[in-house]
N, CA, C and O atoms as a GROMACS GRO file, in nm:
protein
  352
    1MET      N    1   0.807   0.513   0.902
    1MET     CA    2   0.690   0.594   0.956
    1MET      C    3   0.581   0.478   1.050
    1MET      O    4   0.507   0.515   1.142
    2TYR      N    5   0.589   0.379   1.016
    2TYR     CA    6   0.511   0.274   1.105
    2TYR      C    7   0.562   0.244   1.239
    2TYR      O    8   0.482   0.240   1.332
    3THR      N    9   0.663   0.227   1.253
    3THR     CA   10   0.769   0.209   1.393
    3THR      C   11   0.760   0.356   1.434
    3THR      O   12   0.665   0.368   1.512
    4VAL      N   13   0.808   0.448   1.419
    4VAL     CA   14   0.808   0.578   1.451
    4VAL      C   15   0.668   0.609   1.526
    4VAL      O   16   0.656   0.651   1.642
    5LYS      N   17   0.578   0.584   1.447
    5LYS     CA   18   0.429   0.626   1.503
    5LYS      C   19   0.412   0.562   1.650
    5LYS      O   20   0.344   0.615   1.738
    6HIS      N   21   0.480   0.446   1.662
    6HIS     CA   22   0.448   0.406   1.813
    6HIS      C   23   0.521   0.441   1.918
    6HIS      O   24   0.494   0.405   2.033
    7ASP      N   25   0.642   0.528   1.880
    7ASP     CA   26   0.706   0.614   1.973
    7ASP      C   27   0.639   0.698   2.078
    7ASP      O   28   0.555   0.778   2.035
    8PRO      N   29   0.656   0.696   2.184
    8PRO     CA   30   0.547   0.814   2.294
    8PRO      C   31   0.601   0.939   2.250
    8PRO      O   32   0.535   1.030   2.300
    9ALA      N   33   0.705   0.986   2.167
    9ALA     CA   34   0.754   1.127   2.104
    9ALA      C   35   0.689   1.133   1.980
    9ALA      O   36   0.712   1.242   1.926
   10ALA      N   37   0.612   1.052   1.908
   10ALA     CA   38   0.557   1.068   1.770
   10ALA      C   39   0.480   1.178   1.778
   10ALA      O   40   0.404   1.199   1.873
   11SER      N   41   0.493   1.248   1.688
   11SER     CA   42   0.379   1.359   1.676
   11SER      C   43   0.241   1.314   1.623
   11SER      O   44   0.218   1.211   1.559
   12GLU      N   45   0.154   1.407   1.662
   12GLU     CA   46   0.013   1.381   1.623
   12GLU      C   47  -0.018   1.369   1.486
   12GLU      O   48  -0.102   1.298   1.431
   13ALA      N   49   0.085   1.472   1.426
   13ALA     CA   50   0.053   1.470   1.257
   13ALA      C   51   0.077   1.348   1.218
   13ALA      O   52  -0.011   1.293   1.153
   14LEU      N   53   0.231   1.257   1.253
   14LEU     CA   54   0.274   1.166   1.218
   14LEU      C   55   0.134   1.027   1.230
   14LEU      O   56   0.102   0.957   1.134
   15ILE      N   57   0.083   1.020   1.344
   15ILE     CA   58  -0.005   0.933   1.377
   15ILE      C   59  -0.127   0.953   1.309
   15ILE      O   60  -0.184   0.846   1.286
   16LYS      N   61  -0.190   1.062   1.265
   16LYS     CA   62  -0.299   1.099   1.163
   16LYS      C   63  -0.273   1.039   1.047
   16LYS      O   64  -0.342   0.948   1.000
   17ALA      N   65  -0.159   1.092   0.988
   17ALA     CA   66  -0.098   1.063   0.832
   17ALA      C   67  -0.091   0.900   0.816
   17ALA      O   68  -0.141   0.855   0.713
   18ALA      N   69  -0.037   0.811   0.904
   18ALA     CA   70  -0.018   0.691   0.899
   18ALA      C   71  -0.190   0.612   0.881
   18ALA      O   72  -0.224   0.521   0.805
   19GLN      N   73  -0.278   0.695   0.987
   19GLN     CA   74  -0.399   0.631   0.979
   19GLN      C   75  -0.453   0.672   0.834
   19GLN      O   76  -0.491   0.578   0.764
   20ARG      N   77  -0.459   0.779   0.790
   20ARG     CA   78  -0.502   0.818   0.661
   20ARG      C   79  -0.469   0.718   0.547
   20ARG      O   80  -0.545   0.691   0.455
   21LEU      N   81  -0.363   0.675   0.564
   21LEU     CA   82  -0.286   0.628   0.430
   21LEU      C   83  -0.405   0.485   0.434
   21LEU      O   84  -0.477   0.458   0.338
   22GLY      N   85  -0.403   0.409   0.562
   22GLY     CA   86  -0.510   0.303   0.541
   22GLY      C   87  -0.636   0.320   0.499
   22GLY      O   88  -0.701   0.238   0.433
   23VAL      N   89  -0.677   0.442   0.542
   23VAL     CA   90  -0.818   0.471   0.479
   23VAL      C   91  -0.814   0.482   0.328
   23VAL      O   92  -0.884   0.418   0.250
   24MET      N   93  -0.721   0.574   0.296
   24MET     CA   94  -0.685   0.608   0.152
   24MET      C   95  -0.699   0.479   0.062
   24MET      O   96  -0.764   0.472  -0.042
   25ALA      N   97  -0.620   0.372   0.127
   25ALA     CA   98  -0.625   0.260   0.048
   25ALA      C   99  -0.741   0.190   0.016
   25ALA      O  100  -0.754   0.125  -0.088
   26GLU      N  101  -0.847   0.204   0.127
   26GLU     CA  102  -0.955   0.140   0.131
   26GLU      C  103  -1.074   0.225  -0.010
   26GLU      O  104  -1.153   0.182  -0.093
   27GLU      N  105  -1.023   0.362   0.031
   27GLU     CA  106  -1.088   0.419  -0.083
   27GLU      C  107  -1.088   0.385  -0.216
   27GLU      O  108  -1.183   0.375  -0.294
   28VAL      N  109  -0.943   0.366  -0.236
   28VAL     CA  110  -0.899   0.328  -0.395
   28VAL      C  111  -0.980   0.188  -0.394
   28VAL      O  112  -1.080   0.185  -0.466
   29VAL      N  113  -0.956   0.098  -0.339
   29VAL     CA  114  -1.006  -0.012  -0.360
   29VAL      C  115  -1.160  -0.005  -0.378
   29VAL      O  116  -1.208  -0.066  -0.474
   30ALA      N  117  -1.244   0.068  -0.289
   30ALA     CA  118  -1.398   0.070  -0.314
   30ALA      C  119  -1.430   0.146  -0.432
   30ALA      O  120  -1.538   0.124  -0.486
   31GLN      N  121  -1.355   0.227  -0.478
   31GLN     CA  122  -1.356   0.303  -0.615
   31GLN      C  123  -1.329   0.206  -0.715
   31GLN      O  124  -1.393   0.206  -0.820
   32GLY      N  125  -1.260   0.142  -0.698
   32GLY     CA  126  -1.218   0.049  -0.816
   32GLY      C  127  -1.331  -0.067  -0.809
   32GLY      O  128  -1.354  -0.134  -0.909
   33GLN      N  129  -1.382  -0.083  -0.722
   33GLN     CA  130  -1.501  -0.194  -0.709
   33GLN      C  131  -1.634  -0.116  -0.770
   33GLN      O  132  -1.710  -0.184  -0.839
   34ARG      N  133  -1.664   0.012  -0.750
   34ARG     CA  134  -1.778   0.085  -0.798
   34ARG      C  135  -1.720   0.086  -0.969
   34ARG      O  136  -1.810   0.067  -1.050
   35ASP      N  137  -1.624   0.100  -1.009
   35ASP     CA  138  -1.585   0.130  -1.128
   35ASP      C  139  -1.591  -0.041  -1.232
   35ASP      O  140  -1.591  -0.045  -1.354
   36GLY      N  141  -1.596  -0.148  -1.152
   36GLY     CA  142  -1.584  -0.263  -1.220
   36GLY      C  143  -1.436  -0.332  -1.229
   36GLY      O  144  -1.408  -0.444  -1.270
   37GLU      N  145  -1.342  -0.221  -1.173
   37GLU     CA  146  -1.209  -0.269  -1.192
   37GLU      C  147  -1.137  -0.343  -1.073
   37GLU      O  148  -1.015  -0.363  -1.074
   38VAL      N  149  -1.221  -0.382  -0.969
   38VAL     CA  150  -1.156  -0.457  -0.867
   38VAL      C  151  -1.264  -0.523  -0.813
   38VAL      O  152  -1.367  -0.467  -0.775
   39ARG      N  153  -1.241  -0.659  -0.809
   39ARG     CA  154  -1.335  -0.771  -0.774
   39ARG      C  155  -1.400  -0.741  -0.650
   39ARG      O  156  -1.352  -0.670  -0.562
   40GLU      N  157  -1.531  -0.808  -0.647
   40GLU     CA  158  -1.606  -0.772  -0.521
   40GLU      C  159  -1.568  -0.850  -0.409
   40GLU      O  160  -1.515  -0.960  -0.428
   41GLY      N  161  -1.593  -0.801  -0.281
   41GLY     CA  162  -1.562  -0.871  -0.163
   41GLY      C  163  -1.529  -0.756  -0.068
   41GLY      O  164  -1.552  -0.637  -0.090
   42PRO      N  165  -1.485  -0.797   0.019
   42PRO     CA  166  -1.470  -0.695   0.162
   42PRO      C  167  -1.354  -0.596   0.134
   42PRO      O  168  -1.241  -0.638   0.115
   43VAL      N  169  -1.375  -0.498   0.132
   43VAL     CA  170  -1.282  -0.365   0.073
   43VAL      C  171  -1.168  -0.385   0.177
   43VAL      O  172  -1.056  -0.388   0.124
   44ASP      N  173  -1.169  -0.398   0.287
   44ASP     CA  174  -1.050  -0.420   0.397
   44ASP      C  175  -0.978  -0.553   0.371
   44ASP      O  176  -0.865  -0.570   0.416
   45GLY      N  177  -1.032  -0.635   0.309
   45GLY     CA  178  -0.955  -0.795   0.259
   45GLY      C  179  -0.912  -0.772   0.147
   45GLY      O  180  -0.840  -0.862   0.106
   46ILE      N  181  -0.928  -0.672   0.065
   46ILE     CA  182  -0.852  -0.652  -0.046
   46ILE      C  183  -0.753  -0.520  -0.034
   46ILE      O  184  -0.655  -0.509  -0.108
   47ALA      N  185  -0.781  -0.437   0.047
   47ALA     CA  186  -0.698  -0.349   0.045
   47ALA      C  187  -0.581  -0.355   0.125
   47ALA      O  188  -0.488  -0.275   0.118
   48LEU      N  189  -0.591  -0.475   0.219
   48LEU     CA  190  -0.479  -0.484   0.314
   48LEU      C  191  -0.356  -0.562   0.247
   48LEU      O  192  -0.240  -0.532   0.278
   49PRO      N  193  -0.385  -0.656   0.160
   49PRO     CA  194  -0.265  -0.708   0.078
   49PRO      C  195  -0.206  -0.616  -0.010
   49PRO      O  196  -0.085  -0.617  -0.034
   50VAL      N  197  -0.294  -0.527  -0.067
   50VAL     CA  198  -0.259  -0.414  -0.164
   50VAL      C  199  -0.141  -0.330  -0.093
   50VAL      O  200  -0.021  -0.324  -0.122
   51PHE      N  201  -0.205  -0.276  -0.003
   51PHE     CA  202  -0.136  -0.195   0.090
   51PHE      C  203   0.012  -0.237   0.152
   51PHE      O  204   0.115  -0.176   0.124
   52THR      N  205   0.006  -0.332   0.226
   52THR     CA  206   0.103  -0.403   0.263
   52THR      C  207   0.233  -0.456   0.160
   52THR      O  208   0.352  -0.446   0.190
   53THR      N  209   0.182  -0.512   0.034
   53THR     CA  210   0.280  -0.508  -0.046
   53THR      C  211   0.344  -0.399  -0.114
   53THR      O  212   0.446  -0.413  -0.182
   54LEU      N  213   0.287  -0.298  -0.098
   54LEU     CA  214   0.336  -0.175  -0.172
   54LEU      C  215   0.415  -0.098  -0.038
   54LEU      O  216   0.509  -0.023  -0.063
   55HIS      N  217   0.376  -0.118   0.092
   55HIS     CA  218   0.470  -0.076   0.190
   55HIS      C  219   0.586  -0.160   0.180
   55HIS      O  220   0.696  -0.112   0.154
   56GLY      N  221   0.569  -0.293   0.201
   56GLY     CA  222   0.687  -0.353   0.187
   56GLY      C  223   0.803  -0.294   0.093
   56GLY      O  224   0.917  -0.266   0.131
   57PHE      N  225   0.745  -0.276  -0.063
   57PHE     CA  226   0.842  -0.250  -0.157
   57PHE      C  227   0.891  -0.120  -0.140
   57PHE      O  228   0.995  -0.087  -0.196
   58ALA      N  229   0.828  -0.042  -0.071
   58ALA     CA  230   0.884   0.101  -0.041
   58ALA      C  231   0.975   0.076   0.084
   58ALA      O  232   1.060   0.164   0.103
   59SER      N  233   0.973  -0.016   0.164
   59SER     CA  234   1.035  -0.032   0.272
   59SER      C  235   1.182  -0.075   0.218
   59SER      O  236   1.284  -0.025   0.265
   60PHE      N  237   1.180  -0.174   0.113
   60PHE     CA  238   1.298  -0.218   0.081
   60PHE      C  239   1.367  -0.125  -0.016
   60PHE      O  240   1.490  -0.117  -0.014
   61ALA      N  241   1.291  -0.052  -0.107
   61ALA     CA  242   1.336   0.071  -0.171
   61ALA      C  243   1.406   0.168  -0.086
   61ALA      O  244   1.516   0.214  -0.116
   62MET      N  245   1.349   0.195   0.008
   62MET     CA  246   1.403   0.302   0.118
   62MET      C  247   1.524   0.255   0.212
   62MET      O  248   1.604   0.336   0.257
   63SER      N  249   1.528   0.154   0.232
   63SER     CA  250   1.648   0.079   0.306
   63SER      C  251   1.749   0.037   0.219
   63SER      O  252   1.840  -0.029   0.270
   64ARG      N  253   1.754   0.063   0.093
   64ARG     CA  254   1.852   0.006  -0.019
   64ARG      C  255   1.867  -0.130  -0.001
   64ARG      O  256   1.982  -0.174  -0.001
   65VAL      N  257   1.759  -0.219   0.017
   65VAL     CA  258   1.779  -0.361   0.016
   65VAL      C  259   1.747  -0.387  -0.133
   65VAL      O  260   1.765  -0.500  -0.177
   66LEU      N  261   1.707  -0.302  -0.203
   66LEU     CA  262   1.697  -0.308  -0.337
   66LEU      C  263   1.762  -0.206  -0.412
   66LEU      O  264   1.759  -0.085  -0.390
   67SER      N  265   1.823  -0.269  -0.504
   67SER     CA  266   1.932  -0.171  -0.596
   67SER      C  267   1.804  -0.085  -0.675
   67SER      O  268   1.690  -0.123  -0.701
   68ALA      N  269   1.878   0.062  -0.705
   68ALA     CA  270   1.785   0.154  -0.773
   68ALA      C  271   1.734   0.113  -0.916
   68ALA      O  272   1.632   0.161  -0.965
   69GLU      N  273   1.826   0.005  -0.988
   69GLU     CA  274   1.772  -0.062  -1.088
   69GLU      C  275   1.659  -0.166  -1.072
   69GLU      O  276   1.584  -0.201  -1.164
   70GLU      N  277   1.655  -0.212  -0.940
   70GLU     CA  278   1.544  -0.318  -0.921
   70GLU      C  279   1.432  -0.250  -0.878
   70GLU      O  280   1.323  -0.296  -0.912
   71VAL      N  281   1.437  -0.131  -0.797
   71VAL     CA  282   1.336  -0.033  -0.777
   71VAL      C  283   1.279  -0.002  -0.909
   71VAL      O  284   1.157  -0.018  -0.919
   72ALA      N  285   1.335   0.034  -0.998
   72ALA     CA  286   1.287   0.101  -1.137
   72ALA      C  287   1.186  -0.016  -1.214
   72ALA      O  288   1.070   0.002  -1.251
   73SER      N  289   1.263  -0.132  -1.227
   73SER     CA  290   1.219  -0.235  -1.310
   73SER      C  291   1.099  -0.337  -1.212
   73SER      O  292   1.007  -0.404  -1.260
   74GLY      N  293   1.135  -0.322  -1.071
   74GLY     CA  294   1.025  -0.409  -1.000
   74GLY      C  295   0.916  -0.330  -0.974
   74GLY      O  296   0.814  -0.397  -0.955
   75LEU      N  297   0.897  -0.191  -0.964
   75LEU     CA  298   0.773  -0.125  -0.901
   75LEU      C  299   0.654  -0.185  -1.009
   75LEU      O  300   0.542  -0.210  -0.964
   76ASP      N  301   0.683  -0.208  -1.160
   76ASP     CA  302   0.582  -0.237  -1.254
   76ASP      C  303   0.563  -0.351  -1.248
   76ASP      O  304   0.458  -0.378  -1.308
   77ALA      N  305   0.626  -0.467  -1.193
   77ALA     CA  306   0.612  -0.616  -1.164
   77ALA      C  307   0.524  -0.622  -1.023
   77ALA      O  308   0.452  -0.718  -0.995
   78VAL      N  309   0.538  -0.522  -0.949
   78VAL     CA  310   0.456  -0.548  -0.795
   78VAL      C  311   0.309  -0.529  -0.866
   78VAL      O  312   0.221  -0.615  -0.867
   79ILE      N  313   0.300  -0.401  -0.922
   79ILE     CA  314   0.162  -0.344  -0.965
   79ILE      C  315   0.114  -0.419  -1.041
   79ILE      O  316  -0.003  -0.438  -1.010
   80ALA      N  317   0.150  -0.488  -1.151
   80ALA     CA  318   0.108  -0.560  -1.242
   80ALA      C  319   0.029  -0.720  -1.153
   80ALA      O  320  -0.076  -0.780  -1.177
   81TYR      N  321   0.121  -0.740  -1.064
   81TYR     CA  322   0.086  -0.873  -0.953
   81TYR      C  323  -0.024  -0.828  -0.881
   81TYR      O  324  -0.123  -0.902  -0.886
   82MET      N  325  -0.033  -0.719  -0.812
   82MET     CA  326  -0.154  -0.668  -0.750
   82MET      C  327  -0.278  -0.632  -0.828
   82MET      O  328  -0.390  -0.634  -0.776
   83LEU      N  329  -0.257  -0.598  -0.954
   83LEU     CA  330  -0.372  -0.569  -1.029
   83LEU      C  331  -0.432  -0.714  -1.056
   83LEU      O  332  -0.552  -0.732  -1.036
   84ARG      N  333  -0.355  -0.815  -1.100
   84ARG     CA  334  -0.387  -0.928  -1.153
   84ARG      C  335  -0.494  -1.005  -1.010
   84ARG      O  336  -0.598  -1.065  -1.035
   85GLY      N  337  -0.447  -0.989  -0.883
   85GLY     CA  338  -0.518  -1.013  -0.769
   85GLY      C  339  -0.624  -0.919  -0.747
   85GLY      O  340  -0.714  -0.970  -0.681
   86CYS      N  341  -0.642  -0.824  -0.773
   86CYS     CA  342  -0.744  -0.735  -0.774
   86CYS      C  343  -0.872  -0.733  -0.879
   86CYS      O  344  -0.982  -0.677  -0.872
   87ALA      N  345  -0.822  -0.802  -0.962
   87ALA     CA  346  -0.914  -0.826  -1.098
   87ALA      C  347  -1.035  -0.893  -1.077
   87ALA      O  348  -1.041  -0.989  -1.001
   88PRO      N  349  -1.147  -0.845  -1.147
   88PRO     CA  350  -1.258  -0.890  -1.124
   88PRO      C  351  -1.270  -1.050  -1.204
   88PRO      O  352  -1.374  -1.116  -1.195
   0.00000   0.00000   0.00000
């Protein structure tokens, strides 16, 4: 998705979808801050590592760099790692 969006033939819908994902990540972090579940700090500075970590894991899963077993067991570990990093 992120490579294809730079292609001159990429649809406007794809470009907008890619932009929405970044906005959604920041909204989730901001809501977590309001709820006291995410540490204080610049929203974009917290959302960027969260978003890129999830994107990297998804990319590895989709490209089959990870086995199905690694995807199933690894997702919980990735989420736990991010939650510890975001904790207040």
